[in-house]
N, C-alpha and C positions, 0 to 999 in steps of 0.2 A: 655771381662776381664781383669780388672786392672792386671798390672805385680804382685802387692801385693798377689793380688788372688789367682793367677796362682802358686804363689812360695808357698802358705799355703796349694794346692789342694791335693797335693801328687797324690798317684797311685789308681786308681779304680780297682775292681774285674777284668772287662774286660780289663785292660791293661795286665794283664799275656799272654794274647793272640795276643798281637800286636806286631811290630816287633822291634826289638831292638831300631831302632833308634827314634820311636815314644814312646817307652816307656821313653828312655833318655830324651827327649823335654818333655814329662810331669812332669817328676819329678824334672826338672831343677830349682835350686833355683837363681842361678846366674851364669856367662860365666864359672865361675872355679868349677862347681858341677863334681863330681864325677862319674863313671858308677853305676849301679843297683849293680854291683858284688862287688866293692870295697866300697859301701856306707854303708854297715853294719859296717866293720872296723873304718872308720871314724866317724860313729856315735857312734860308743863304746868309740873310745878315746874320743870325746868330753862330753862325760855323764861321762866318766869316771874321767876326770879331777873335772868336777862340784860334782861327788861323794867323792873325795877327799878332797875337799875344801869348801862345802857347811855346813859351821855351823850356827847353830842359829835358827833351827827349820822351819817350813813351809812357812810361811811369808817371811823368808830371802830367803830359796827356790826360792819362785816365783821372787824376786828380783834378785837372782842370773841368773834365766832364762830368764828374761825379758833384761839383760844386754848383756846376751850371743847371744840368737836368735833375738832380735828383734834391739838392738843397734848395736852390732858388726856385726852379720851375717847377719842381715836383712831378715831373714827368717819369718818372721811375720811383719805385720805392727802393730803399737800400738794399733787401734781398733779391730784386728784380737786375738792379744795377749789376749785383757782385755776380749772379748767375750770367748775365749778358758777357761780361768780361773774362768772367771762366771759358766760357764760348768760345770768344774771338781768342783767347789764347792757344785753345786748343786747335786752331787751324792755322795754315798756312798765310802768311803775309804779316802785314803791319797791324797788331794786335789793336792798337788806337784807333788807326783810320776804319777798322772793320767797327770796332764799337760806334764811332761816328756813324758809319753806314747804316748799321744795324739801328741805331734811333732815328734815322732820317728814313728808315724803310718804315719801321712800326710807327712812326708819326706819320708820313705823309705817302706812303707807300711807294714807287718808283721816283716819282717825281721830288720827294722828300730824300730819298737815298741821293740822287743827283745833285740835290740842292747842299746836302752836308757835304758830300765829297768835294764839289767845287770849292765852296766856300772854307774849307779846312786847308786844301790843298794849294788853290791858287797862290796865295801871297809867297812861300816859299818857291815854288816851282817858278815865279815870274822873277824873283831875284836870284836864283839860281842861273837860270836863262841867260840874265844880263850879266851876270858874272863872266860866264860862259864866252859870250859876244864881245865880252872887253879883255878876254887874255891874249888876243892877237896883238893887241896894242901896249899890253903891258911887257915888253922884252928886255928893258935895260937891267942894268946890274943892281940896282935897288930892287926892281919887282922880282929879280931871282932871290933875293934875299926874303922878301916878304913870303914868297911862295915854299921858301924852306922852312919858316917860322911856321906857316901854316900845315907843312908836314909834319913836323914836332908835335904840333897840336894835335894832331889824329893820331899819335903815339899815345899820347895822355888820354884821348877819348877811348880809344881802343882797350886800354889797359884798365881804364877805369870802368869800361862796360863787361869784361873778362870779371874783374874783382867782383862787382856787383851780381852778377850771374852767378858767378859759382860759391858765394855764400847764400844763395837762393836755392839754386838748383841742385848744386852738390855738396849737400850738408851730410852724409853719410859716406862710409870708405868705400861701397858699391857703386855710387853714383860718381864719387871722385875716379874710381877704375875705369868708368865707361867715357869719362870726360877725357882722360890720359889717354885711352887706347884710340878714341876718335880724333885725337890730335895728333897722334905716333903716325895713325895710318895718314893722315893729310899732309903730314910734314914728309914722311918717305915716299909717298905714291900721289903726286900734286897732279891728279888728271880730272877733267872736270865732272866725267859722270861718278866718280869717287863720292862727292858731295852729299848728294841725295842718298846713296846707298850705304854712307854712314851713318846718317839720319835712320835709315830702315834699322840697321845694326843697332843702332842706339833701342829702339823699340823693343827689338826682339829682346835685347838683355835685359832691357827693364821689365819685360813680360815675365820673363825667366827667373829672373833675382833679385827685383826690388820688391819692398813691401807695399799694399796698395795705400795710396795717399787718402787724408781724411774724405771722409763723404762729400758731396756738394750738399748746398741747401735742397730743402726739400719743397721749396714753394715752388708754385707756377707760375711760368711767364709764357701769357698766352700769346701763340702766333699765329695770326689768321692769314695763312699764307699756303698755298692746296701744295699736296704732296706729287700733284701731276707739274703742277710747275717747278717745284724744287726738283724734280727728277731730270727735266727739262733742261734747267740751269746747271745741273751736274754734268748731261750727256755734252752741252756746248763744252763745259770745262775741258772735260777730257778728250774730245776730238780736238780741240785746239793745240791740247799740249801735246796731242799724238801726232795732228795734219801739219800743224805751222813747220815743224822739223823738217819732214819729207817734202812740203812743197817749196820749202825755201831752197831744198838742194834741188828740187826738178826745173825749176822757175827760179834762178839767181837774182830776182827784184833786190835792189837795194833795200827798200820800204820794208817788205815782206821778211827781209832778213833781219833787218834792225827791229822789227814787231816781235819775229819769234825770238831773237835775244832776250828781250826784256820779258817776253811773256812767260818764258820759261824761269829766269829767276824771279818774277813774283810768284809762280805756282810752288816753287821747290825751297820756299824759305820756310824754315820753323823756327822762333822765337824773337823775331821783331827785326826793325829797321839795321842794325847792326851786322846781323848774320848775313843780309845781301852783301855785303862788302866783299868776302871771298868768290861768292857764287858771279857777281858783277865782275870783281878784278879779273877771274878766270876766261871768262868770256869776251870781254873787251879789249885788254890790253895785251895777251899773246897775240891774237888776230890783227892787231894794229889799227883797231878801230879808235881807239884813244890811248896816248902814251901814258908812261908809268908816273913822269910827274904831274901830266895834268890829270890824271884820276886821283891822286892824294891831293892835289892842292883843292879839288873839287869836293872830294869828301871831307876836308878841314872846313869849307865854307860853309859846305851845308850842316857843319852844327851851329854857324851863328845865326842862323835864320830860326824863326818861329815854324811850327808845323810839324809833319812828318818826314822820316828823314829817307824814304821812299822818294821824295822829289828830286834826290840826286840822280834819280834817272833823267831828269830833264835836263841837268847839267851835261850828263854822258852823251844824250842825243843829239844835245846842241852843239857838243865839243867832237862829235864824231868826224873821222876824216873820212869821205866819201861823198858820193853826190846827194846824200839825205843829211844835212845839218841842218844848224841855225836854228830859227825857230819851229820851222817844220819836224825837226829830228826830235827837239825837246818835247814837241806835245805828242809825237806817235811813240816814243819810249816813255810818256808818263802815262798815256794810256793805257800801254801795254802793261806795265807793272804792277797797275793796280785793277784791270781787268778780273784777273783770278782773286781777287779778294772777293769782289763783291760775288762772281759766280759761285764760287764754294760757301760765301756765307747764305746765299739764297737757296742753295742746295741743301743746305743740313739744318736750318732754321726748324722744319717741321719734327724733326729726328732728335733734337737736343735735349728732350724731356727722357729719352732713353737711355742716351749715352751718358748725361752727367751723373747718373748712380753707378754707373759700372764699375767694380773693383779692377777689371781687365784693362780699361781705358786708362784709368789712372795711372797703372804701371807704366804702361806702354807710353803716355806722356810725359812721364817721370824721366824713361830713358831716353827720350828725345831730347829733354831738356839740358839733360846731363852731356848727350852728344853736341848740340849745338853749341855749348858752351867749350867743349873741346876744338871743335872748328872754328870758333872765335879766336880760340887761345892761340890754335897755329896760324890766323890770318896776322895777329899781331907780330910773330915773327917775319912771315914772308907774305905780302911785301912790305908790311909796315914799317917794321924795325931796318930791315935791311936796305930799303930806301931812304931811311931818315936818319938815322944814328951814324954819323961817321966820326966821332970822337968824345973827349970826356965833355966839350961845352954842349954840343948836343944832348947826351946822357942827363946832363946837370938840368938843362933846361927842361926837356920831358918829365922829368921824376917832378919839377917844380910842377911842373902840369897837372901831374897826377895827382900831386897832395892838394892842390888848391882846387880840383875838384871831389875827391874823394873824403877830405878831412876838412877843408875850409867853406865848402859847399858853394864855391864860386859858380854861376852857370857859365854853360858852353860858350855863350856869345863873348863874354867877356875874355874868356879864357883866348879864341880866336883873334880878337881885336889885339889883347896883349902880344898873343904869338909874331901876328903880322907888325907889330912895330917893334919888337924885338929884332924880329930877323931884320928890318929895314935898318936899324942902328948897329947894328953887328956887321952891316955891310960898310955900313958909312965908317967905322972905326978900323975895319980891315983896309 
């Protein structure tokens, strides 16, 4: 086995029973590798720095990871890293967070995955919970102007995401057709269950009508993770996906219902952080768990913080109208929305070598990509546009924000700060 392959291998389930020296040799990435006991804190510190500095969304996060783990630390080869990214883009959930989870898992087994997730997620989650807790104190006219400015930023950010995804994922007439059909169905039939159904329809149409995507790299990314353990994680994922809605109806406990809402959102999202927006909006706004203005303000604020966009769930849990809210609600929602990502990742890692070279899988996923772009396009209109654009001034500001993101290449956090300032100034002028 090559050096690069050994570096990515991580620990197998059997490693737990080996002598410490053998385990140290197994997880060694370079001569300076720390012992398993200190590996948790080493990984936590590395991912905490990334969590504090990774602005710019999922694609930018993957760039930060490549710089850190391929160029700087040489934990993975270019080929290994590319295959890992491809795997995580195939799975439901936030691709960048799953890449981090996978690196942590390969580097330090379960403790490594936990360290990677905590380090990368905590900064943005804490900031968004603090923002949620401050909202009840921000009810002045000036504050309402700031919130409206943040909602206009949300228009620009989602439009920017649709534009970028469409260029990459809808680059043929057939893919554009799948995107359009998905958007039309979501707009005309706004039902919660329709969104995962549209994703499945996109996969079917992709299989039937799209050409195979270019074959994945043939290099081998070793995964020392038993099939039995992988199957167990997959079973847990499915049992929670099916069982949580049933138990939350039979036993209407607030904590269980909140956990169910965010677990399903994390389990059914293909396409990354922005695509979770329509799923969460359909779950929490019509039910009254979070009002529409708070939802959009929190979504816009989530653009200003580093780290994964899925931490928006922490804001929603903390802002929930009900017996479970505040810090408790934020933690519960955060755990629920990220749990499916880990379970699915652990379930499929051993099978990745078979899946990545399949032409059938590549056609399915091309259809899924076009479908989720259509879902996001529909979300740009409802709820984003209808709740934010009330006149030519609003449209002009949203257009400037879009141009700033798309063509001036300004980071989203700068746009959020500018949107809040402009909203406050317009309130003062009026």
